[in-house]
C-alpha positions as CSV (number, residue, x, y, z in Angstrom):
1,X,-59.9,11.6,-18.7
2,X,-60.8,13.5,-21.9
3,X,-60.5,11.5,-25.0
4,X,-58.3,13.1,-28.0
5,X,-60.0,14.2,-31.1
6,X,-57.6,12.4,-33.8
7,X,-59.3,14.2,-36.7
8,X,-59.1,17.7,-35.1
9,X,-55.6,17.2,-34.1
10,X,-54.6,16.0,-37.7
11,X,-56.3,18.9,-39.3
12,X,-54.6,21.2,-37.1
13,X,-51.2,19.7,-37.6
14,X,-51.8,19.3,-41.4
15,X,-52.7,23.2,-41.5
16,X,-49.7,24.1,-39.7
17,X,-47.3,22.0,-41.9
18,X,-48.9,23.4,-45.1
19,X,-48.0,27.0,-43.7
20,X,-44.6,26.4,-43.2
21,X,-42.4,28.1,-45.6
22,X,-39.0,26.4,-45.9
23,X,-36.2,27.5,-48.1
24,X,-34.6,24.8,-50.5
25,X,-31.5,24.5,-48.2
26,X,-33.9,23.7,-45.3
27,X,-35.8,21.2,-47.3
28,X,-32.6,19.5,-48.5
29,X,-31.0,19.4,-44.9
30,X,-34.3,18.3,-43.2
31,X,-35.5,15.8,-45.9
32,X,-35.3,12.7,-43.6
33,X,-37.3,14.7,-41.0
34,X,-39.9,15.8,-43.4
35,X,-40.4,12.5,-45.0
36,X,-41.0,11.2,-41.3
37,X,-43.3,14.0,-40.5
38,X,-45.4,13.3,-43.6
39,X,-45.6,9.6,-42.8
40,X,-46.7,10.3,-39.3
41,X,-49.5,12.7,-40.5
42,X,-50.6,10.0,-42.9
43,X,-50.8,7.5,-40.2
44,X,-52.7,9.8,-37.9
45,X,-55.1,10.6,-40.7
46,X,-55.5,7.0,-41.1
47,X,-55.9,6.4,-37.4
48,X,-52.8,4.2,-37.5
49,X,-50.3,3.7,-34.7
50,X,-46.6,2.1,-35.3
51,X,-45.1,0.4,-32.6
52,X,-41.5,-0.9,-33.0
53,X,-39.8,-3.6,-30.7
54,X,-36.2,-3.1,-30.5
55,X,-33.4,-4.6,-28.3
56,X,-30.5,-7.4,-28.2
57,X,-30.7,-10.8,-29.8
58,X,-32.5,-13.4,-27.7
59,X,-34.4,-11.0,-25.3
60,X,-37.6,-12.1,-26.3
61,X,-39.0,-9.4,-28.7
62,X,-41.1,-11.7,-31.1
63,X,-42.6,-13.6,-28.1
64,X,-43.7,-10.2,-26.6
65,X,-45.6,-9.2,-29.9
66,X,-47.1,-12.8,-30.0
67,X,-48.3,-12.3,-26.6
68,X,-49.9,-8.9,-27.5
69,X,-51.5,-10.4,-30.6
70,X,-52.5,-13.6,-28.7
71,X,-51.5,-15.7,-31.6
72,X,-48.1,-16.9,-33.0
73,X,-47.5,-14.3,-35.8
74,X,-43.8,-13.6,-35.2
75,X,-41.3,-16.5,-35.7
76,X,-39.4,-17.7,-32.4
77,X,-37.1,-20.3,-31.7
78,X,-34.7,-21.5,-28.9
79,X,-31.7,-20.0,-30.7
80,X,-30.8,-16.1,-30.7
81,X,-31.3,-14.1,-34.1
82,X,-34.3,-16.0,-35.4
83,X,-35.7,-12.7,-36.9
84,X,-33.3,-11.7,-39.5
85,X,-34.9,-8.6,-41.1
86,X,-37.8,-6.2,-40.2
87,X,-41.2,-8.2,-39.9
88,X,-44.5,-6.2,-39.9
89,X,-48.1,-7.3,-38.7
90,X,-51.2,-5.3,-38.5
91,X,-53.1,-5.4,-35.2
92,X,-56.9,-4.3,-36.1
93,X,-59.1,-2.5,-33.6
94,X,-62.7,-1.8,-33.6
95,X,-61.9,1.4,-31.5
96,X,-63.3,4.8,-32.8
97,X,-59.9,6.7,-32.3
98,X,-57.7,3.8,-33.6
99,X,-58.0,1.6,-36.4
100,X,-54.8,-0.4,-36.6
101,X,-51.5,-0.8,-34.9
102,X,-48.8,-1.7,-37.1
103,X,-46.1,-4.0,-35.1
104,X,-42.7,-3.7,-36.2
105,X,-40.4,-6.8,-35.2
106,X,-36.7,-5.9,-35.6
107,X,-33.6,-8.4,-35.3
108,X,-31.3,-7.8,-32.3
109,X,-29.2,-4.8,-33.0
110,X,-26.1,-6.9,-31.7
111,X,-26.6,-9.9,-33.8
112,X,-23.8,-10.5,-36.1
113,X,-25.6,-11.2,-39.3
114,X,-27.7,-8.0,-39.8
115,X,-27.4,-6.8,-43.4
116,X,-28.5,-3.1,-43.0
117,X,-28.2,-2.0,-39.4
118,X,-28.9,1.7,-40.2
119,X,-32.2,0.8,-42.2
120,X,-33.3,-1.3,-39.3
121,X,-32.7,1.5,-36.8
122,X,-34.3,4.0,-39.0
123,X,-37.4,1.9,-39.5
124,X,-37.8,1.4,-35.9
125,X,-37.0,5.1,-35.5
126,X,-40.1,5.8,-37.5
127,X,-42.3,4.3,-35.0
128,X,-44.5,6.5,-32.8
129,X,-43.6,4.0,-29.8
130,X,-40.8,1.9,-29.1
131,X,-40.7,-0.9,-26.9
132,X,-36.9,-1.3,-26.1
133,X,-36.6,-4.9,-24.4
134,X,-34.1,-5.9,-22.2
135,X,-33.7,-9.3,-20.2
136,X,-31.2,-8.1,-17.4
137,X,-29.1,-5.3,-16.6
138,X,-28.5,-2.6,-19.3
139,X,-25.3,-2.7,-21.0
140,X,-23.3,0.1,-22.6
141,X,-24.5,-0.8,-26.2
142,X,-28.2,-0.9,-24.9
143,X,-27.9,2.4,-23.2
144,X,-26.4,3.9,-26.5
145,X,-29.3,2.7,-28.6
146,X,-31.7,4.0,-26.0
147,X,-30.0,7.4,-25.8
148,X,-30.1,7.8,-29.8
149,X,-33.9,7.2,-29.6
150,X,-34.4,9.7,-27.0
151,X,-32.2,12.2,-29.0
152,X,-34.5,11.7,-31.9
153,X,-37.6,12.6,-29.6
154,X,-38.9,9.0,-29.5
155,X,-41.2,7.8,-26.8
156,X,-39.7,4.5,-25.5
157,X,-41.4,2.0,-22.9
158,X,-38.5,-0.2,-21.2
159,X,-39.6,-3.6,-21.4
160,X,-38.0,-5.9,-18.9
161,X,-38.7,-9.5,-20.1
162,X,-37.6,-13.0,-18.7
163,X,-37.7,-11.5,-15.1
164,X,-38.7,-15.0,-14.0
165,X,-35.0,-16.0,-14.4
166,X,-34.1,-13.7,-11.6
167,X,-34.5,-14.1,-7.5
168,X,-36.2,-11.5,-5.8
169,X,-33.3,-9.8,-4.2
170,X,-31.2,-10.2,-7.6
171,X,-34.0,-8.5,-9.5
172,X,-34.3,-5.4,-6.8
173,X,-30.5,-4.9,-7.6
174,X,-30.8,-5.1,-11.4
175,X,-33.8,-2.7,-11.3
176,X,-31.9,-0.3,-9.1
177,X,-29.0,-0.3,-11.4
178,X,-31.0,0.1,-14.4
179,X,-32.3,3.1,-12.9
180,X,-29.0,4.6,-12.2
181,X,-27.9,4.2,-15.7
182,X,-30.9,5.6,-17.4
183,X,-30.9,9.3,-18.2
184,X,-32.0,11.5,-15.4
185,X,-35.0,13.2,-17.4
186,X,-36.5,9.7,-18.1
187,X,-39.8,9.1,-16.1
188,X,-39.0,5.9,-14.3
189,X,-41.9,3.6,-13.3
190,X,-42.2,0.2,-11.6
């Protein structure tokens, strides 16, 4: 597999972006997208990747991030809704093409005590990759959230957590049902 040259990619994108001539009307209407693009270009130049985790309350989002980090950085508890606001941690690498990964933990989108759900969605949406976490069959609200990210062009990995709570036959039925509910153009892996 060919290694991606991040520096070269950054320079190509930066030059392309500098040569785009937008009218004031276009700049005004695309302001949010322009800010997002500039942030992503900055992270690409700094060799940073932003990964956000998102899902309902109680599906184990913080626990998954702690597992990735191999230490307890994100607060977890036996009750739903432990994460009340966005939390961020840097995961440092000694890899030549990537220096850090910023992990973003979000409160469950269905939790009743979220102060600014649109801001939380926006911060997760600014990630280059979203780990959308489920703990069973997908419901309508989860599917709506997934489709929102897809419409925004986001890369999503669907993480099925807590599968040890399901028996083999039940797990197969749930996985089949999830595949049927997901948009047809999503690549589905097992």
